[in-house]
C-alpha positions in Angstrom: -18.8 0.0 10.0 -15.3 0.5 9.3 -14.0 -1.4 5.9 -10.5 -2.7 5.6 -8.2 -1.9 2.9 -7.3 -5.4 1.8 -4.7 -6.1 -1.1 -6.1 -6.9 -4.2 -5.6 -10.7 -5.5 -3.8 -10.8 -8.7 -2.5 -14.1 -11.0 -0.6 -12.2 -13.6 1.6 -14.4 -16.1 5.2 -14.2 -15.8 7.6 -13.8 -18.5 9.8 -17.4 -17.8 13.1 -15.3 -19.7 12.8 -12.5 -16.7 12.9 -15.4 -14.2 15.9 -15.8 -11.8 18.2 -18.4 -13.1 19.9 -20.9 -10.0 23.0 -21.2 -12.2 24.2 -17.5 -12.0 24.9 -18.4 -8.3 28.6 -19.4 -7.9 28.4 -23.1 -6.5 31.0 -24.0 -3.8 32.8 -27.0 -4.1 33.0 -30.0 -1.8 36.0 -29.2 1.1 39.4 -30.6 -0.1 39.8 -33.6 2.3 36.5 -34.9 1.2 38.1 -36.7 -1.6 40.5 -38.2 1.1 37.4 -39.2 3.0 35.7 -41.4 0.0 39.0 -43.1 -0.9 39.7 -44.1 3.1 35.7 -45.0 3.4 35.8 -47.3 0.2 38.9 -49.4 1.0 37.6 -49.7 4.6 34.1 -51.0 3.4 35.8 -53.2 0.8 38.9 -54.5 2.8 37.3 -57.5 4.4 35.6 -58.9 1.5 38.8 -58.5 -0.8 41.1 -60.3 1.9 38.5 -62.7 1.8 38.7 -63.5 -1.5 42.3 -62.9 -1.9 43.1 -66.0 0.7 40.2 -67.9 -0.2 42.4 -70.0 -2.9 44.7 -71.5 0.2 41.5 -73.2 1.7 41.6 -76.9 1.0 37.9 -76.5 -0.5 38.3 -73.7 -2.9 40.0 -73.8 -6.0 43.0 -71.4 -6.1 41.7 -70.3 -9.9 38.2 -69.2 -8.0 39.7 -67.2 -5.3 42.0 -65.1 -7.4 39.1 -64.4 -10.2 37.1 -63.5 -7.4 39.4 -61.4 -5.9 40.3 -59.6 -9.2 36.8 -59.0 -9.9 36.0 -57.4 -6.6 39.4 -55.1 -7.0 37.6 -53.8 -10.2 34.3 -53.2 -8.6 36.1 -51.3 -5.8 37.9 -49.1 -8.3 35.0 -48.5 -10.5 33.1 -47.6 -7.4 35.8 -45.3 -6.4 36.1 -43.8 -9.5 32.5 -42.9 -9.8 32.3 -41.2 -6.2 35.3 -39.2 -7.0 33.5 -37.8 -9.9 30.1 -37.4 -7.7 32.5 -35.0 -5.3 33.4 -33.0 -8.5 30.1 -32.5 -9.6 28.8 -31.5 -6.0 28.3 -27.9 -4.9 26.1 -25.7 -2.6 25.4 -21.9 -2.4 23.8 -20.3 0.2 21.7 -17.0 -0.9 19.6 -14.2 0.4 16.5 -16.2 0.6 17.3 -19.9 -0.3 19.9 -22.8 0.0 21.2 -24.8 -3.0 22.7 -28.1 -3.4 23.5 -30.0 -6.6 24.7 -33.4 -7.2 24.8 -36.4 -9.5 27.1 -37.7 -12.0 25.0 -38.7 -15.1 21.7 -38.0 -13.6 22.0 -34.1 -12.0 19.7 -33.1 -9.0 19.9 -29.7 -7.8 17.6 -29.0 -5.0 16.5 -25.3 -4.0 15.1 -24.9 -0.2 13.7 -21.3 0.6 14.9 -20.1 4.2 11.8 -19.2 4.8 10.9 -22.5 5.0 13.2 -24.2 7.2 12.3 -24.8 10.7 15.1 -26.9 12.1 19.1 -27.1 11.1 21.4 -29.7 12.8 25.2 -30.6 12.0 26.4 -34.3 11.8 29.6 -36.1 11.3 30.8 -39.6 11.8 34.1 -40.9 13.2 35.8 -40.9 10.1 34.4 -37.6 9.1 35.6 -36.0 12.3 39.0 -37.1 12.1 39.2 -35.1 8.6 37.6 -31.9 9.9 34.2 -32.9 8.2 30.7 -32.5 8.6 27.1 -32.3 7.0 24.4 -29.9 7.2 20.7 -31.3 7.7 18.0 -28.7 7.0 14.2 -29.9 7.9 11.1 -28.0 6.8 7.8 -28.1 8.8 6.1 -31.2 9.1 9.0 -33.6 8.1 10.5 -36.5 9.6 13.7 -36.8 7.5 16.0 -34.0 6.4 14.3 -32.0 3.1 18.0 -31.0 2.2 21.6 -32.5 3.1 24.7 -30.7 2.5 27.6 -32.8 2.9 31.6 -32.8 2.0 31.3 -29.5 4.5 34.5 -28.3 6.6 33.1 -28.4 10.2 33.7 -24.8 10.9 31.8 -24.0 7.6 29.1 -26.1 8.4 28.8 -24.5 11.9 28.7 -21.0 10.4 26.2 -22.2 7.8 23.9 -23.4 11.1 24.3 -20.2 13.2 23.6 -18.2 10.1 20.3 -20.2 9.3 19.5 -20.3 13.0 19.5 -16.6 13.2 17.0 -16.1 9.9 15.0 -18.6 11.8 14.7 -16.1 14.9 14.6 -13.1 13.1 11.6 -14.7 11.0 9.8 -15.9 14.1 10.0 -12.5 15.4 8.8 -10.9 12.8 5.7 -13.3 12.5 4.9 -12.7 16.1 5.2 -8.8 15.6 3.0 -9.2 12.7 0.2 -11.0 14.1 0.7 -8.9 17.5 -0.3 -5.8 15.0 -3.0 -7.9 13.4 -4.6 -8.4 16.8 -4.4 -4.9 17.8 -5.6 -3.6 14.3 -8.6 -6.2 14.9 -9.4 -4.9 18.2 -9.1 -1.2 17.1 -11.9 -1.9 14.5 -14.1 -4.0 17.1 -13.5 -1.0 19.8 -14.7 1.4 16.7 -17.8 -0.8 15.5 -18.6 -1.0 19.7 -18.5 2.8 20.0 -20.3 3.7 17.1 -23.1 1.2 17.5 -22.9 3.0 21.2 -23.5 6.2 19.7 -26.0 5.3 17.5 -27.9 3.9 20.5 -27.5 7.0 22.4 -28.9 9.1 19.4 -31.8 6.8 18.9 -32.5 7.1 22.8 -32.2 10.6 22.7 -34.8 10.8 19.9 -37.2 8.6 21.5 -36.8 10.7 24.7 -37.4 14.1 22.8 -40.6 12.3 21.0 -41.9 11.2 24.6 -41.3 15.0 25.8 -43.0 16.6 22.7 -46.2 14.5 23.3 -46.1 15.5 27.4 -45.7 19.4 27.0 -48.8 21.7 27.8 -50.8 23.8 25.4 -48.5 26.9 23.9 -50.3 30.2 24.5 -51.9 30.3 20.9 -53.1 27.3 21.9 -54.7 28.3 25.1 -55.4 31.8 23.6 -57.5 30.0 20.8 -59.3 28.1 23.8 -60.1 30.9 25.8 -61.6 32.4 22.7 -63.8 29.8 22.0 -65.2 29.6 25.4 -66.2 33.1 25.4 -67.8 33.1 22.2 -70.0 30.2 23.6 -70.5 32.1 26.7 -71.5 35.4 25.1 -74.4 33.6 22.7 -77.9 33.9 24.4 -79.4 30.4 25.3 -82.9 29.5 23.6 
């Protein structure tokens, strides 16, 4: 039976100083219009609470002093939220490398997510109404078995998001073709091994059958001339002896 040359399993210790560093990758900043989007979306979200608190002092059952205090408190809160979101936008970044996609975010607690391209199964781009008016989009990457996106890159220009999506989809297509080709070659190799094994077994059976036929034929052959001559001599000697 033919033996397959399987790769030997190794599990050597790696030097941490020789490992690749993601920080060497130059992260791309968010789109310039993203800060304008943050300002607009924050103000629009808090506009109604601010207006209600501003005019609540003129209501007959509300103290005017309490109304202005509420308005000032909400205004300070909105300002702090806006400053935090702007700071977060400044620390956001992304980078596409040959084998993975990196996304970084966070002001006090930094989060860096690296997703191998080989694990990506599905890619999509999305944008809300306000994002579309400012030519912004976000890229979502899904892996196998995931119900939610494993990596979301926001604050991208719509054109950049579309180019990233098409590039990743092309990588997925090439990977699937390579997997199909490898699987086909593996099946052909297994089929060739099975064919060689069956041929070897068939040849062994033929050799065994030929040996059996030869043995049977040898047992069925008549006596040779030497054996015949010996037998005739014995008969003649027996005949020449006188009878008692």
